[in-house]
KOLPADO-859518 format. One line per field, with one value per atom (N, C-alpha, C): residue number from 1; atom name; x, y negated, z. Coordinates in steps of 0.02 Angstrom, whole numbers, plus 50000, padded with zeros to 5 digits. Last residue first. Example, Ala and Ser with C-alpha at 12.3 -4.5 7.8 and 13.67 -1.06 7.14 Angstrom:
<atoms>
gutor: c(2:2:2:1:1:1)
rofi: c(N:CA:C:N:CA:C)
px: c(50642:50684:50645:50660:50615:50660)
py: c(50112:50053:49998:50284:50225:50165)
pz: c(50354:50357:50394:50390:50390:50390)
</atoms>
This chain:
<atoms>
gutor: c(329:329:329:328:328:328:327:327:327:326:326:326:325:325:325:324:324:324:323:323:323:322:322:322:321:321:321:320:320:320:319:319:319:318:318:318:317:317:317:316:316:316:315:315:315:314:314:314:313:313:313:312:312:312:311:311:311:310:310:310:309:309:309:308:308:308:307:307:307:306:306:306:305:305:305:304:304:304:303:303:303:302:302:302:301:301:301:300:300:300:299:299:299:298:298:298:297:297:297:296:296:296:295:295:295:294:294:294:293:293:293:292:292:292:291:291:291:290:290:290:289:289:289:288:288:288:287:287:287:286:286:286:285:285:285:284:284:284:283:283:283:282:282:282:281:281:281:280:280:280:279:279:279:278:278:278:277:277:277:276:276:276:275:275:275:274:274:274:273:273:273:272:272:272:271:271:271:270:270:270:269:269:269:268:268:268:267:267:267:266:266:266:265:265:265:264:264:264:263:263:263:262:262:262:261:261:261:260:260:260:259:259:259:258:258:258:257:257:257:256:256:256:255:255:255:254:254:254:253:253:253:252:252:252:251:251:251:250:250:250:249:249:249:248:248:248:247:247:247:246:246:246:245:245:245:244:244:244:243:243:243:242:242:242:241:241:241:240:240:240:239:239:239:238:238:238:237:237:237:236:236:236:235:235:235:234:234:234:233:233:233:232:232:232:231:231:231:230:230:230:229:229:229:228:228:228:227:227:227:226:226:226:225:225:225:224:224:224:223:223:223:222:222:222:221:221:221:220:220:220:219:219:219:218:218:218:217:217:217:216:216:216:215:215:215:214:214:214:213:213:213:212:212:212:211:211:211:210:210:210:209:209:209:208:208:208:207:207:207:206:206:206:205:205:205:204:204:204:203:203:203:202:202:202:201:201:201:200:200:200:199:199:199:198:198:198:197:197:197:196:196:196:195:195:195:194:194:194:193:193:193:192:192:192:191:191:191:190:190:190:189:189:189:188:188:188:187:187:187:186:186:186:185:185:185:184:184:184:183:183:183:182:182:182:181:181:181:180:180:180:179:179:179:178:178:178:177:177:177:176:176:176:175:175:175:174:174:174:173:173:173:172:172:172:171:171:171:170:170:170:169:169:169:168:168:168:167:167:167:166:166:166:165:165:165:164:164:164:163:163:163:162:162:162:161:161:161:160:160:160:159:159:159:158:158:158:157:157:157:156:156:156:155:155:155:154:154:154:153:153:153:152:152:152:151:151:151:150:150:150:149:149:149:148:148:148:147:147:147:146:146:146:145:145:145:144:144:144:143:143:143:142:142:142:141:141:141:140:140:140:139:139:139:138:138:138:137:137:137:136:136:136:135:135:135:134:134:134:133:133:133:132:132:132:131:131:131:130:130:130:129:129:129:128:128:128:127:127:127:126:126:126:125:125:125:124:124:124:123:123:123:122:122:122:121:121:121:120:120:120:119:119:119:118:118:118:117:117:117:116:116:116:115:115:115:114:114:114:113:113:113:112:112:112:111:111:111:110:110:110:109:109:109:108:108:108:107:107:107:106:106:106:105:105:105:104:104:104:103:103:103:102:102:102:101:101:101:100:100:100:99:99:99:98:98:98:97:97:97:96:96:96:95:95:95:94:94:94:93:93:93:92:92:92:91:91:91:90:90:90:89:89:89:88:88:88:87:87:87:86:86:86:85:85:85:84:84:84:83:83:83:82:82:82:81:81:81:80:80:80:79:79:79:78:78:78:77:77:77:76:76:76:75:75:75:74:74:74:73:73:73:72:72:72:71:71:71:70:70:70:69:69:69:68:68:68:67:67:67:66:66:66:65:65:65:64:64:64:63:63:63:62:62:62:61:61:61:60:60:60:59:59:59:58:58:58:57:57:57:56:56:56:55:55:55:54:54:54:53:53:53:52:52:52:51:51:51:50:50:50:49:49:49:48:48:48:47:47:47:46:46:46:45:45:45:44:44:44:43:43:43:42:42:42:41:41:41:40:40:40:39:39:39:38:38:38:37:37:37:36:36:36:35:35:35:34:34:34:33:33:33:32:32:32:31:31:31:30:30:30:29:29:29:28:28:28:27:27:27:26:26:26:25:25:25:24:24:24:23:23:23:22:22:22:21:21:21:20:20:20:19:19:19:18:18:18:17:17:17:16:16:16:15:15:15:14:14:14:13:13:13:12:12:12:11:11:11:10:10:10:9:9:9:8:8:8:7:7:7:6:6:6:5:5:5:4:4:4:3:3:3:2:2:2:1:1:1)
rofi: c(N:CA:C:N:CA:C:N:CA:C:N:CA:C:N:CA:C:N:CA:C:N:CA:C:N:CA:C:N:CA:C:N:CA:C:N:CA:C:N:CA:C:N:CA:C:N:CA:C:N:CA:C:N:CA:C:N:CA:C:N:CA:C:N:CA:C:N:CA:C:N:CA:C:N:CA:C:N:CA:C:N:CA:C:N:CA:C:N:CA:C:N:CA:C:N:CA:C:N:CA:C:N:CA:C:N:CA:C:N:CA:C:N:CA:C:N:CA:C:N:CA:C:N:CA:C:N:CA:C:N:CA:C:N:CA:C:N:CA:C:N:CA:C:N:CA:C:N:CA:C:N:CA:C:N:CA:C:N:CA:C:N:CA:C:N:CA:C:N:CA:C:N:CA:C:N:CA:C:N:CA:C:N:CA:C:N:CA:C:N:CA:C:N:CA:C:N:CA:C:N:CA:C:N:CA:C:N:CA:C:N:CA:C:N:CA:C:N:CA:C:N:CA:C:N:CA:C:N:CA:C:N:CA:C:N:CA:C:N:CA:C:N:CA:C:N:CA:C:N:CA:C:N:CA:C:N:CA:C:N:CA:C:N:CA:C:N:CA:C:N:CA:C:N:CA:C:N:CA:C:N:CA:C:N:CA:C:N:CA:C:N:CA:C:N:CA:C:N:CA:C:N:CA:C:N:CA:C:N:CA:C:N:CA:C:N:CA:C:N:CA:C:N:CA:C:N:CA:C:N:CA:C:N:CA:C:N:CA:C:N:CA:C:N:CA:C:N:CA:C:N:CA:C:N:CA:C:N:CA:C:N:CA:C:N:CA:C:N:CA:C:N:CA:C:N:CA:C:N:CA:C:N:CA:C:N:CA:C:N:CA:C:N:CA:C:N:CA:C:N:CA:C:N:CA:C:N:CA:C:N:CA:C:N:CA:C:N:CA:C:N:CA:C:N:CA:C:N:CA:C:N:CA:C:N:CA:C:N:CA:C:N:CA:C:N:CA:C:N:CA:C:N:CA:C:N:CA:C:N:CA:C:N:CA:C:N:CA:C:N:CA:C:N:CA:C:N:CA:C:N:CA:C:N:CA:C:N:CA:C:N:CA:C:N:CA:C:N:CA:C:N:CA:C:N:CA:C:N:CA:C:N:CA:C:N:CA:C:N:CA:C:N:CA:C:N:CA:C:N:CA:C:N:CA:C:N:CA:C:N:CA:C:N:CA:C:N:CA:C:N:CA:C:N:CA:C:N:CA:C:N:CA:C:N:CA:C:N:CA:C:N:CA:C:N:CA:C:N:CA:C:N:CA:C:N:CA:C:N:CA:C:N:CA:C:N:CA:C:N:CA:C:N:CA:C:N:CA:C:N:CA:C:N:CA:C:N:CA:C:N:CA:C:N:CA:C:N:CA:C:N:CA:C:N:CA:C:N:CA:C:N:CA:C:N:CA:C:N:CA:C:N:CA:C:N:CA:C:N:CA:C:N:CA:C:N:CA:C:N:CA:C:N:CA:C:N:CA:C:N:CA:C:N:CA:C:N:CA:C:N:CA:C:N:CA:C:N:CA:C:N:CA:C:N:CA:C:N:CA:C:N:CA:C:N:CA:C:N:CA:C:N:CA:C:N:CA:C:N:CA:C:N:CA:C:N:CA:C:N:CA:C:N:CA:C:N:CA:C:N:CA:C:N:CA:C:N:CA:C:N:CA:C:N:CA:C:N:CA:C:N:CA:C:N:CA:C:N:CA:C:N:CA:C:N:CA:C:N:CA:C:N:CA:C:N:CA:C:N:CA:C:N:CA:C:N:CA:C:N:CA:C:N:CA:C:N:CA:C:N:CA:C:N:CA:C:N:CA:C:N:CA:C:N:CA:C:N:CA:C:N:CA:C:N:CA:C:N:CA:C:N:CA:C:N:CA:C:N:CA:C:N:CA:C:N:CA:C:N:CA:C:N:CA:C:N:CA:C:N:CA:C:N:CA:C:N:CA:C:N:CA:C:N:CA:C:N:CA:C:N:CA:C:N:CA:C:N:CA:C:N:CA:C:N:CA:C:N:CA:C:N:CA:C:N:CA:C:N:CA:C:N:CA:C:N:CA:C:N:CA:C:N:CA:C:N:CA:C:N:CA:C:N:CA:C:N:CA:C:N:CA:C:N:CA:C:N:CA:C:N:CA:C:N:CA:C:N:CA:C:N:CA:C:N:CA:C:N:CA:C:N:CA:C:N:CA:C:N:CA:C:N:CA:C:N:CA:C:N:CA:C:N:CA:C:N:CA:C:N:CA:C:N:CA:C:N:CA:C:N:CA:C:N:CA:C:N:CA:C:N:CA:C:N:CA:C:N:CA:C:N:CA:C:N:CA:C:N:CA:C:N:CA:C:N:CA:C:N:CA:C:N:CA:C:N:CA:C:N:CA:C:N:CA:C:N:CA:C:N:CA:C:N:CA:C:N:CA:C:N:CA:C:N:CA:C:N:CA:C:N:CA:C:N:CA:C:N:CA:C:N:CA:C:N:CA:C:N:CA:C:N:CA:C:N:CA:C:N:CA:C:N:CA:C:N:CA:C:N:CA:C)
px: c(54646:54612:54687:54662:54613:54604:54748:54777:54744:54653:54686:54732:54590:54529:54586:54667:54652:54634:54641:54744:54722:54541:54569:54621:54575:54496:54545:54658:54662:54610:54586:54669:54651:54526:54500:54537:54594:54568:54533:54726:54660:54659:54857:54805:54743:54929:54905:54879:55057:55012:54995:55106:55126:55065:55175:55118:55117:55274:55279:55204:55232:55311:55253:55184:55229:55266:55036:55094:55176:54991:54959:55056:54984:54991:55010:54914:55020:55037:54797:54841:54945:54761:54770:54796:54764:54787:54814:54689:54740:54779:54563:54589:54654:54543:54543:54570:54569:54597:54622:54416:54460:54525:54351:54365:54407:54347:54393:54380:54260:54349:54370:54126:54171:54235:54152:54150:54187:54165:54200:54233:54050:54112:54174:53933:53960:54002:53968:53999:53985:53925:54001:54012:53800:53826:53918:53792:53813:53838:53780:53729:53748:53907:53869:53803:53969:53946:53905:54028:53995:53977:54099:54071:54033:54188:54138:54093:54295:54240:54195:54337:54311:54257:54421:54362:54332:54488:54473:54422:54572:54543:54480:54623:54568:54510:54730:54689:54628:54793:54765:54704:54784:54826:54788:54747:54824:54831:54604:54654:54712:54590:54534:54575:54654:54685:54657:54599:54657:54691:54481:54504:54544:54568:54508:54512:54587:54641:54613:54464:54547:54580:54410:54400:54425:54509:54505:54446:54499:54563:54560:54370:54384:54473:54376:54333:54357:54453:54482:54435:54373:54457:54461:54267:54281:54320:54296:54319:54300:54089:54185:54199:53984:54001:54076:53926:53961:53961:53849:53829:53859:53784:53838:53833:53656:53699:53739:53642:53668:53704:53576:53575:53610:53515:53563:53533:53415:53407:53468:53312:53377:53388:53190:53207:53275:53142:53213:53220:53138:53122:53161:53205:53169:53119:53357:53322:53263:53458:53392:53377:53628:53592:53503:53723:53708:53636:53902:53838:53792:54056:54021:53938:54149:54110:54071:54176:54113:54080:54299:54302:54233:54273:54269:54293:54216:54173:54164:54371:54317:54250:54387:54432:54398:54327:54316:54341:54363:54291:54293:54490:54482:54431:54500:54485:54491:54525:54547:54531:54610:54558:54573:54736:54643:54609:54837:54805:54728:54850:54800:54795:54818:54888:54820:54779:54833:54874:54719:54707:54737:54746:54658:54692:54907:54843:54788:54893:54948:54904:54800:54753:54836:54881:54809:54777:54998:54998:54939:54955:55003:55005:54906:54867:54877:55031:54973:54927:55087:55121:55067:54962:55021:55034:54901:54907:54978:54857:54822:54833:54934:54947:54856:55069:54978:54964:55157:55180:55117:55131:55161:55159:55155:55103:55082:55312:55280:55178:55309:55346:55265:55243:55223:55265:55317:55272:55238:55431:55466:55369:55403:55450:55436:55307:55332:55353:55286:55271:55305:55335:55355:55298:55335:55415:55411:55206:55245:55324:55177:55125:55187:55259:55259:55249:55179:55243:55262:55045:55065:55126:55092:55032:55107:55118:55172:55138:55039:55100:55143:54897:54909:54975:55011:54959:54965:54982:55041:55047:54850:54867:54975:54845:54792:54833:54888:54891:54876:54831:54887:54917:54697:54686:54768:54726:54699:54699:54741:54800:54803:54607:54693:54730:54565:54549:54599:54654:54643:54613:54592:54669:54696:54490:54480:54553:54478:54482:54444:54557:54578:54540:54426:54519:54554:54303:54322:54388:54265:54279:54303:54205:54268:54280:54061:54102:54181:54026:53991:54014:54182:54102:54083:54250:54255:54218:54167:54136:54198:54186:54128:54108:54330:54301:54233:54296:54326:54310:54218:54180:54231:54320:54259:54207:54416:54426:54384:54322:54382:54372:54350:54270:54283:54494:54433:54382:54508:54548:54506:54412:54434:54458:54487:54417:54404:54601:54633:54531:54586:54587:54580:54559:54476:54474:54658:54617:54558:54739:54755:54701:54650:54650:54667:54682:54608:54636:54825:54806:54737:54819:54839:54837:54735:54673:54720:54838:54768:54742:54956:54943:54889:54970:54939:54924:54916:54974:54918:54805:54796:54870:54846:54773:54779:54946:54954:54881:54918:54981:54975:54774:54840:54862:54595:54663:54732:54458:54537:54565:54317:54376:54448:54181:54200:54273:54101:54094:54142:54089:54141:54148:54017:53987:54024:54055:54054:54018:54025:54106:54093:53902:53936:54003:53891:53845:53880:53979:54006:53957:53874:53942:54008:53754:53733:53818:53827:53782:53784:53851:53910:53892:53724:53760:53811:53661:53645:53660:53763:53751:53730:53689:53754:53778:53536:53601:53665:53401:53473:53500:53300:53318:53389:53204:53226:53261:53113:53088:53138:53161:53072:53071:53272:53276:53176:53311:53293:53284:53396:53324:53289:53501:53449:53396:53552:53558:53493:53562:53550:53530:53692:53598:53547:53783:53735:53660:53823:53814:53757:53845:53776:53741:53966:53917:53849:54075:54033:53977:54206:54128:54101:54343:54314:54258:54430:54394:54350:54586:54516:54475:54674:54636:54569:54822:54744:54706:54940:54931:54863:54985:54953:54945:54969:55034:55023:54821:54868:54944:54782:54762:54817:54816:54852:54835:54742:54819:54827:54594:54635:54705:54618:54603:54628:54629:54686:54667:54525:54592:54644:54407:54421:54524:54405:54371:54388:54385:54482:54449:54251:54287:54354:54205:54174:54238:54154:54202:54172:54136:54112:54149:54254:54212:54173:54348:54309:54245:54421:54404:54372:54458:54433:54402:54584:54510:54517:54630:54584:54542:54653:54696:54679:54583:54562:54625:54688:54636:54581:54767:54810:54739:54706:54728:54764:54640:54571:54639:54764:54714:54675:54820:54837:54801:54651:54701:54742:54665:54642:54647:54767:54789:54738:54760:54824:54813:54658:54631:54694:54729:54666:54648:54815:54832:54767:54750:54801:54804:54546:54618:54676:54408:54447:54511:54373:54365:54413:54252:54308:54323:54124:54122:54198:54033:54062:54076:53955:53950:53993:53950:53954:53973:53904:53915:53920:53813:53847:53841:53828:53826:53821:53916:53916:53861:53972:53914:53874:54079:54080:54017:54035:54054:54062:54088:54036:54077:54083:54120:54077:54060:54029:54085:54072:54083:54052:54104:54061:54024:54220:54221:54173:54220:54215:54227:54257:54283:54269:54197:54269:54310:54165:54146:54220:54100:54155:54110:54064:54016:54086:54126:54146:54103:54187:54148:54157:54253:54256:54227:54264:54227:54248:54314:54292:54316:54325:54351:54299)
py: c(48565:48571:48503:48646:48577:48546:48724:48696:48622:48835:48808:48753:48842:48790:48768:48904:48875:48826:49009:48993:48905:49085:49084:49020:49106:49063:49016:49206:49162:49098:49318:49255:49205:49425:49362:49308:49519:49521:49416:49574:49552:49493:49593:49649:49622:49501:49496:49567:49430:49482:49505:49255:49303:49348:49166:49180:49218:49000:49059:49090:48843:48911:48955:48723:48732:48784:48709:48735:48722:48677:48635:48673:48770:48744:48686:48899:48934:48824:48848:48852:48852:48828:48802:48792:48965:48909:48857:49035:49077:48998:48973:48982:48973:49018:48964:48936:49152:49140:49034:49163:49183:49170:49135:49070:49080:49221:49161:49108:49326:49329:49248:49264:49245:49272:49277:49200:49191:49433:49402:49300:49451:49472:49421:49389:49366:49371:49465:49407:49364:49599:49575:49526:49592:49599:49586:49630:49587:49621:49754:49737:49691:49811:49778:49759:49850:49887:49857:49725:49739:49804:49676:49650:49668:49792:49768:49715:49754:49817:49810:49619:49656:49722:49674:49637:49616:49756:49797:49723:49699:49733:49752:49596:49575:49616:49692:49664:49632:49730:49788:49746:49667:49645:49692:49683:49713:49691:49655:49710:49753:49533:49609:49660:49467:49491:49554:49446:49471:49523:49394:49414:49454:49274:49327:49375:49217:49226:49279:49173:49191:49236:49090:49142:49196:48965:49035:49084:48939:48935:49009:48881:48929:48970:48784:48849:48910:48697:48740:48787:48633:48713:48703:48602:48662:48693:48532:48530:48589:48516:48517:48508:48573:48485:48464:48711:48672:48589:48770:48687:48671:48911:48891:48796:49028:48981:48944:49115:49128:49098:49031:49077:49057:48997:48972:49017:48914:48948:48959:48879:48893:48914:48802:48861:48822:48724:48762:48822:48598:48628:48649:48669:48617:48642:48652:48673:48635:48719:48713:48728:48758:48770:48703:48832:48794:48792:48871:48901:48836:48833:48824:48824:48796:48860:48868:48665:48698:48743:48634:48666:48695:48542:48549:48569:48683:48607:48596:48728:48758:48730:48597:48608:48661:48615:48521:48580:48729:48722:48658:48680:48750:48732:48534:48584:48636:48400:48392:48483:48364:48410:48404:48298:48246:48272:48335:48311:48262:48392:48431:48408:48349:48331:48364:48396:48320:48347:48500:48471:48389:48493:48469:48449:48528:48475:48453:48632:48579:48516:48721:48705:48618:48743:48707:48674:48809:48725:48674:48910:48861:48792:48967:48941:48878:48984:48923:48903:49065:48999:48959:49164:49159:49076:49229:49170:49158:49327:49329:49272:49332:49389:49346:49191:49188:49259:49136:49194:49211:49006:49078:49164:48909:48938:49025:48895:48911:48951:48858:48939:48949:48727:48804:48863:48684:48688:48722:48675:48715:48710:48603:48656:48698:48496:48496:48583:48507:48513:48527:48456:48427:48404:48594:48560:48483:48620:48664:48612:48521:48495:48546:48553:48495:48486:48684:48667:48617:48647:48700:48697:48570:48556:48577:48699:48626:48615:48786:48825:48752:48701:48731:48764:48708:48659:48681:48854:48800:48752:48846:48890:48896:48804:48753:48825:48853:48795:48783:48981:48994:48904:48937:48967:48986:48887:48857:48878:49000:48979:48919:49090:49126:49081:49010:49004:49043:49055:49002:48963:49181:49170:49095:49190:49230:49191:49130:49114:49127:49240:49145:49113:49317:49370:49287:49396:49309:49308:49517:49511:49424:49541:49549:49536:49442:49424:49476:49510:49518:49507:49536:49592:49605:49410:49462:49548:49339:49325:49380:49394:49410:49395:49326:49425:49437:49230:49247:49307:49184:49159:49211:49203:49254:49252:49117:49176:49224:48991:49002:49080:49028:49004:49044:49037:49063:49092:48881:48929:48979:48813:48795:48867:48868:48890:48849:48747:48854:48887:48654:48678:48736:48632:48643:48670:48664:48714:48712:48542:48600:48652:48479:48450:48520:48485:48493:48481:48419:48516:48532:48306:48350:48431:48246:48246:48311:48288:48369:48322:48213:48295:48334:48082:48098:48186:48016:48049:48103:47950:47935:47942:48012:48046:48005:47976:48045:48042:47865:47861:47923:47882:47874:47857:47830:47848:47853:47880:47827:47872:47936:47962:47903:47873:47883:47914:47766:47819:47836:47670:47725:47794:47584:47631:47713:47496:47481:47533:47595:47577:47552:47555:47631:47649:47438:47471:47539:47434:47398:47429:47505:47536:47473:47442:47468:47496:47316:47301:47392:47386:47342:47356:47408:47444:47444:47277:47328:47379:47241:47191:47251:47333:47304:47288:47404:47351:47352:47472:47501:47439:47500:47450:47439:47544:47596:47549:47489:47447:47525:47567:47546:47527:47663:47612:47587:47794:47799:47733:47824:47840:47822:47736:47698:47736:47835:47757:47725:47944:47959:47864:47888:47895:47902:47836:47806:47801:48000:47944:47895:48053:48063:48010:47976:47938:47955:47922:48000:47953:47830:47822:47894:47800:47798:47829:47644:47727:47730:47587:47578:47636:47463:47510:47487:47396:47391:47427:47382:47426:47389:47366:47292:47339:47508:47466:47400:47501:47554:47520:47412:47407:47443:47486:47430:47408:47594:47613:47542:47534:47574:47586:47470:47436:47477:47614:47515:47497:47694:47722:47664:47681:47661:47658:47738:47688:47654:47876:47844:47779:47932:47930:47933:47862:47832:47850:47845:47862:47875:47665:47723:47778:47569:47606:47648:47479:47531:47523:47390:47393:47430:47293:47333:47350:47168:47193:47251:47053:47097:47116:46909:46945:47033:46843:46882:46924:46749:46756:46769:46837:46781:46752:46961:46964:46926:46864:46901:46906:46828:46801:46807:47007:46945:46886:47021:47045:47018:46950:46935:46960:46994:46899:46897:47118:47089:47019:47111:47132:47094:47054:47028:47035:47139:47036:47037:47267:47264:47177:47239:47244:47229:47205:47266:47270:47056:47097:47135:47034:47025:47066:46936:46981:46987:46931:46919:46948:46876:46902:46870:46870:46806:46889:46912:46846:46809:47054:47039:46951:47143:47097:47055:47243:47252:47207:47217:47226:47242:47132:47193:47262:47080:47069:47141:47089:47065:47079:47029:47020:47015:47111:47086:47080:47153:47163:47115:47248:47189:47196:47268:47248:47204:47288:47236:47257:47399:47320:47297:47540:47530:47465:47466:47509:47517:47474:47459:47512:47408:47445:47435:47372:47366:47416:47252:47336:47330:47211:47227:47300:47171:47220:47191:47110:47094:47157:47095:47128:47093)
pz: c(58877:58919:58965:58751:58743:58822:58772:58762:58743:58791:58875:58852:58711:58783:58813:58624:58620:58682:58707:58732:58688:58690:58782:58756:58575:58582:58662:58579:58532:58570:58634:58666:58629:58591:58603:58637:58582:58534:58519:58661:58699:58587:58650:58662:58645:58535:58592:58591:58411:58417:58494:58406:58467:58453:58293:58312:58341:58353:58299:58347:58434:58430:58372:58446:58389:58429:58508:58551:58500:58389:58430:58503:58303:58285:58351:58374:58347:58301:58402:58442:58409:58258:58332:58366:58208:58166:58199:58297:58292:58277:58228:58330:58312:58097:58149:58213:58140:58110:58124:58192:58235:58220:58075:58155:58169:58004:57999:58047:58061:58053:58043:58022:58119:58125:57891:57928:58007:57874:57872:57879:57961:57988:57976:57866:57947:57952:57735:57748:57818:57762:57762:57757:57941:57836:57843:58077:58039:57969:58169:58109:58084:58268:58290:58236:58142:58205:58226:58102:58059:58093:58212:58199:58168:58229:58266:58252:58109:58116:58183:58180:58099:58107:58276:58260:58201:58161:58230:58262:58106:58094:58145:58223:58156:58147:58248:58321:58251:58127:58180:58222:57977:58061:58089:57860:57874:57949:57823:57799:57833:57878:57912:57897:57828:57911:57889:57705:57698:57780:57736:57698:57706:57804:57853:57797:57696:57747:57794:57634:57613:57655:57740:57708:57696:57751:57809:57766:57624:57628:57670:57624:57556:57599:57720:57758:57683:57672:57710:57736:57579:57548:57608:57611:57570:57569:57724:57719:57663:57824:57846:57772:57828:57815:57815:57846:57784:57750:57946:57928:57852:57885:57924:57889:57963:57905:57937:58066:58038:57987:58207:58142:58118:58386:58327:58280:58447:58398:58383:58619:58574:58539:58714:58660:58625:58790:58806:58774:58647:58716:58733:58525:58554:58593:58443:58487:58473:58318:58339:58404:58238:58296:58289:58127:58156:58205:58162:58123:58126:58111:58157:58123:57957:58008:58042:57923:57908:57910:57972:57903:57922:58075:58004:57947:58192:58132:58061:58170:58189:58136:58267:58192:58146:58349:58339:58266:58438:58399:58361:58473:58423:58414:58523:58523:58499:58472:58525:58553:58319:58360:58430:58283:58254:58309:58304:58357:58328:58195:58229:58296:58011:58109:58135:57869:57916:57997:57854:57926:57952:57709:57742:57813:57703:57669:57672:57782:57826:57787:57738:57781:57819:57617:57585:57678:57636:57602:57616:57682:57741:57667:57574:57611:57655:57515:57469:57510:57580:57553:57547:57650:57637:57634:57807:57794:57750:57880:57820:57818:58026:57983:57929:58055:58062:58007:57990:58049:58062:57909:57903:57923:58022:58010:57988:58013:58078:58064:57871:57912:57970:57897:57856:57877:57968:57996:57955:57909:57975:58016:57788:57794:57871:57760:57791:57803:57565:57608:57674:57437:57486:57541:57382:57383:57422:57360:57407:57410:57278:57317:57420:57155:57180:57262:57128:57151:57197:57103:57162:57204:56995:57014:57096:56907:56928:56962:56927:56956:56966:56867:56902:56945:56716:56763:56856:56692:56689:56729:56688:56721:56732:56583:56633:56691:56481:56476:56536:56451:56512:56514:56429:56489:56521:56297:56338:56440:56267:56261:56284:56267:56292:56314:56165:56244:56297:56035:56064:56145:56044:56026:56074:56005:56073:56072:55873:55933:55997:55815:55832:55865:55822:55891:55844:55821:55811:55858:55827:55787:55765:55930:55960:55893:56019:55969:55960:56148:56107:56036:56213:56210:56137:56207:56165:56152:56276:56201:56169:56418:56398:56300:56445:56423:56404:56421:56348:56342:56526:56460:56424:56613:56634:56529:56602:56577:56573:56628:56556:56530:56762:56723:56635:56796:56800:56750:56759:56728:56734:56866:56800:56758:56958:56964:56864:56945:56946:56940:56947:56884:56879:57065:57052:56958:57150:57153:57088:57086:57083:57087:57166:57087:57079:57299:57281:57218:57249:57291:57287:57260:57257:57239:57360:57323:57261:57483:57483:57401:57452:57443:57426:57450:57395:57390:57614:57577:57499:57703:57617:57598:57810:57767:57710:57851:57844:57789:57878:57800:57796:57959:57973:57877:57999:57971:57966:58092:58120:58050:58042:58055:58062:58127:58095:58100:58253:58198:58173:58336:58366:58316:58356:58396:58382:58244:58339:58357:58143:58165:58250:58141:58136:58154:58110:58161:58193:57994:58048:58099:57896:57919:57977:57911:57909:57957:57823:57876:57926:57682:57749:57826:57676:57681:57706:57667:57721:57705:57551:57608:57654:57452:57447:57535:57489:57467:57481:57545:57547:57486:57692:57621:57623:57759:57728:57670:57852:57788:57737:57977:57950:57866:57981:57994:57957:57966:58022:58039:57824:57848:57907:57873:57822:57837:57942:57958:57923:57855:57897:57936:57779:57725:57791:57827:57843:57778:57878:57922:57892:57750:57746:57816:57717:57695:57734:57854:57833:57752:57852:57856:57825:57929:57853:57868:58022:58004:57933:58051:57959:57986:58100:58131:58080:58029:58071:58057:58022:58050:58073:57897:57922:57997:57805:57822:57869:57840:57877:57879:57715:57821:57849:57625:57629:57697:57612:57639:57673:57615:57676:57686:57503:57578:57626:57404:57423:57476:57446:57432:57449:57405:57471:57472:57302:57290:57319:57273:57296:57277:57329:57292:57316:57494:57379:57357:57639:57601:57536:57696:57685:57632:57809:57742:57723:57896:57885:57829:58033:57966:57962:58167:58171:58087:58281:58211:58182:58363:58363:58348:58290:58318:58352:58156:58235:58243:58072:58106:58167:58041:58073:58107:57991:58025:58064:57886:57908:57984:57792:57810:57872:57767:57801:57825:57683:57746:57796:57575:57623:57706:57502:57533:57572:57487:57521:57549:57379:57481:57502:57273:57296:57395:57264:57253:57305:57201:57262:57279:57215:57187:57219:57191:57209:57214:57259:57237:57236:57405:57372:57319:57464:57418:57382:57609:57583:57516:57765:57701:57671:57953:57882:57851:58044:58067:58017:58144:58074:58093:58255:58233:58153:58337:58263:58214:58418:58421:58361:58400:58432:58413:58259:58301:58347:58078:58113:58207:57903:57993:58030:57764:57838:57872:57577:57673:57704:57449:57471:57537:57314:57385:57441:57150:57212:57276:57087:57039:57114:57141:57055:57059:57294:57232:57215:57462:57402:57343:57594:57542:57496:57744:57672:57626:57881:57848:57770:58018:57972:57897:58186:58130:58085:58348:58230:58215:58494:58443:58383)
</atoms>
């Protein structure tokens, strides 16, 4: 097994070739252009029959090499930058250069770290959907600023109108992007997820874009962790302490969608309403009870997606978790 690991930047790829244990055998630098990458990968594939590649997740600069690797059916692992930072901190010298970063990525790949990318992972729907969400946040910020300005300077009607025009333009852009995303989202899967109370068309599209494929997760708890809705755990000796803070290390877009779905379902779905009220009676704060309900939503998403059949109401409010465990075994 040959490992090719890259520290990625906008203009160049600083790479290493390592053996199956992550020991570096060669260093090289490659221009981050489609033509140079294609030439390099075809040559590497001929020289090394068993090859695996990877890089750190760096905005969109890794996309070209990852895409071409997938096209050539070369496994590509995307490493969370948190892992490389933790690895660097654990070393004695704490040295950080492009070459050492590439070597660290090679070590992490050898240890099986990172997400194995597919063509679905590199689909444009996810960045498009995230762009729409970001623009929507900007629109809401402008609307709040306009409301404040109207209070303190009611006579500045021309400025108010210009800001309102900008808000309308941003709203139009959001609608256009989301319409494109909806058009290219799997209609069968979207319809399936919309059978779950609290999940509408927009949230279903977000779930599909962020999760990509449910086969990434062996059980529902891993999906919850991917959304960053799992609680932090501290352990010292035999003392185990769970606090109410979330890890928040997963997809913030998935987490937000689950939270919104929980907010809706806790008012319109009898089972989750009962569950939410139970948590409140136990002394949980509103946000904590909503987060617990959001986890239930993701249990349902896992079960429905994995099973491939519409959501069915059950008497036992904990049944979604039981179903997800059965599906993962």
